[in-house]
C-alpha positions, 0 to 999 in steps of 0.5 A, spaced: 598 708 736 604 710 732 605 716 727 608 713 721 609 719 716 615 716 712 619 710 713 625 708 709 624 701 706 631 699 709 629 700 716 622 697 716 620 690 719 621 684 713 615 681 711 615 675 714 617 678 721 611 683 720 606 677 719 609 673 725 609 680 729 602 681 728 600 674 730 604 674 736 602 681 738 594 679 737 596 673 742 599 677 747 593 683 747 588 677 748 592 675 754 592 682 757 600 682 756 601 687 751 605 691 756 610 686 757 613 686 750 618 691 753 624 693 748 621 688 742 615 693 742 620 699 741 623 695 735 617 695 730 611 700 729 605 698 734 598 699 731 591 700 733 587 694 731 580 696 730 576 690 729 575 690 721 581 686 719 580 680 715 583 673 718 586 671 711 593 671 709 595 677 706 599 677 699 606 678 699 609 685 698 612 683 691 605 681 689 601 687 691 606 692 688 607 688 681 600 687 679 596 694 679 591 698 675 594 705 675 593 707 668 596 714 669 603 709 668 600 705 662 594 699 661 598 693 663 598 690 670 606 691 670 606 698 667 605 702 674 611 698 677 615 699 671 614 706 670 612 709 676 619 711 679 618 717 675 613 720 680 615 726 685 611 725 691 615 730 696 613 735 697 605 734 696 599 737 698 591 736 698 587 742 696 580 741 700 574 745 697 567 746 696 562 745 702 567 746 708 569 751 713 576 751 712 578 750 705 585 750 703 591 747 700 593 742 706 601 740 706 601 732 707 606 733 712 601 737 716 596 732 715 599 726 717 601 730 724 594 731 726 592 724 724 592 717 727 595 712 723 593 705 724 594 698 720 588 695 717 588 688 713 583 689 708 580 684 702 581 688 695 577 686 689 578 688 682 572 689 677 576 684 673 575 679 678 582 678 681 583 680 688 588 681 694 589 681 701 593 687 703 596 690 709 595 698 709 597 703 713 593 709 714 588 714 717 580 714 717 578 719 711 573 722 716 579 725 720 581 729 714 574 731 712 573 733 719 579 737 719 577 741 713 570 742 717 564 739 713 558 743 712 551 741 713 549 741 706 555 737 703 552 730 701 558 727 697 565 727 696 569 728 690 576 726 689 581 728 684 588 724 682 594 728 680 595 730 673 602 731 671 603 727 664 611 729 664 612 724 670 605 720 668 606 717 661 599 714 661 596 721 661 600 723 654 594 718 651 587 719 651 586 712 655 581 716 660 579 723 661 584 726 665 585 727 671 582 721 674 576 723 678 572 718 683 566 720 688 563 717 695 556 719 698 558 723 705 556 717 709 560 712 705 566 717 706 565 718 713 564 710 715 570 708 719 572 702 714 574 708 709 581 710 710 586 714 706 592 709 705 599 712 706 603 705 706 603 698 706 606 692 710 609 698 714 612 701 709 612 708 705 606 707 700 610 705 693 608 710 687 605 704 683 600 703 689 598 710 689 603 714 693 603 718 697 596 718 699 590 714 696 583 712 698 581 705 700 574 703 700 574 695 701 567 694 700 567 697 693 571 695 687 578 697 686 577 703 681 573 706 687 580 707 691 583 713 687 590 713 687 595 719 688 590 724 691 591 732 690 584 734 691 578 733 695 571 737 694 565 737 698 559 737 694 551 737 695 550 733 688 553 727 686 559 727 682 561 724 675 566 719 676 571 717 671 569 710 669 561 712 669 562 718 665 566 713 660 561 707 660 555 708 665 552 701 662 558 697 665 560 702 671 556 705 676 557 710 681 556 706 687 560 700 685 559 695 691 562 688 690 556 684 689 556 677 686 549 678 684 550 683 679 555 681 673 559 686 669 556 685 662 562 682 659 564 677 665 561 674 671 562 677 678 560 671 682 567 669 683 574 671 683 581 669 683 586 671 688 593 674 685 599 669 687 596 663 686 598 662 679 594 661 672 591 655 675 589 658 681 582 656 683 576 661 683 573 662 689 566 665 691 565 673 691 562 675 698 557 681 697 560 687 699 567 684 699 565 681 706 564 687 710 556 686 709 555 687 717 559 693 717 556 697 711 549 694 708 545 699 712 548 704 708 544 702 702 537 700 706 531 701 701 536 701 695 535 696 689 543 695 688 542 691 681 539 698 679 544 703 683 550 699 682 
């Protein structure tokens, strides 16, 4: 398992080689011959595949990094790629407080030195009915929470994005109540599907995608996967996330991908995969974004039409 802290773009594997390597290593592993990769294995990062990946073809690096929601840099889908270069991501630290036994400011380098970084290819579904398939690099959020020591009374996790309007021009406008806030129930946060991403396609996470550390919760709509995280708070009560605070009729706390519950202004029953062009066919949205077998038990007994 690799420890990938930061890789310059010039030294990582090209996108097509990455995909070919993944297919090759998958075949080798299936034949029990992984050790035979020899010198080739030293040329590229190796990853642990934990069985949660989708088999769908990932979107291209360009598609993933040029069509984004990151209102801290503007409301246009191209604004993050256009303006996020101004963001300073080194040094970086994350304050972890609340119901933890070891509260404090954790430097990103110290965090990564203790984490198991692996690769996950996840479906990513946005509330506006567009979707991507993204190869993330990261570590399970559970590892970070355990590092801080979760106390028994903790039931929720609150996340907060960086507030730095001198580098994030969208924060100079009252588009949202800054800083951006999101939250998970503790069992959602501790689920092995939930990761803190540090990169994609084997590359350091680009600023427009939430560098240097972002949450990824693949069975929920994309706005739950908060970017550029600087604070994590363990709580006993449910935190108020930004979009629910702005419009609770349209955005709930859970925000699980659910084709049976429409947004008031558009259907959630279908989606369009980014990269297919303006005439790309709509495809049926899968409940929990395709991860129902792994996460449906978290919501047993809940009415997901009301607790959306």
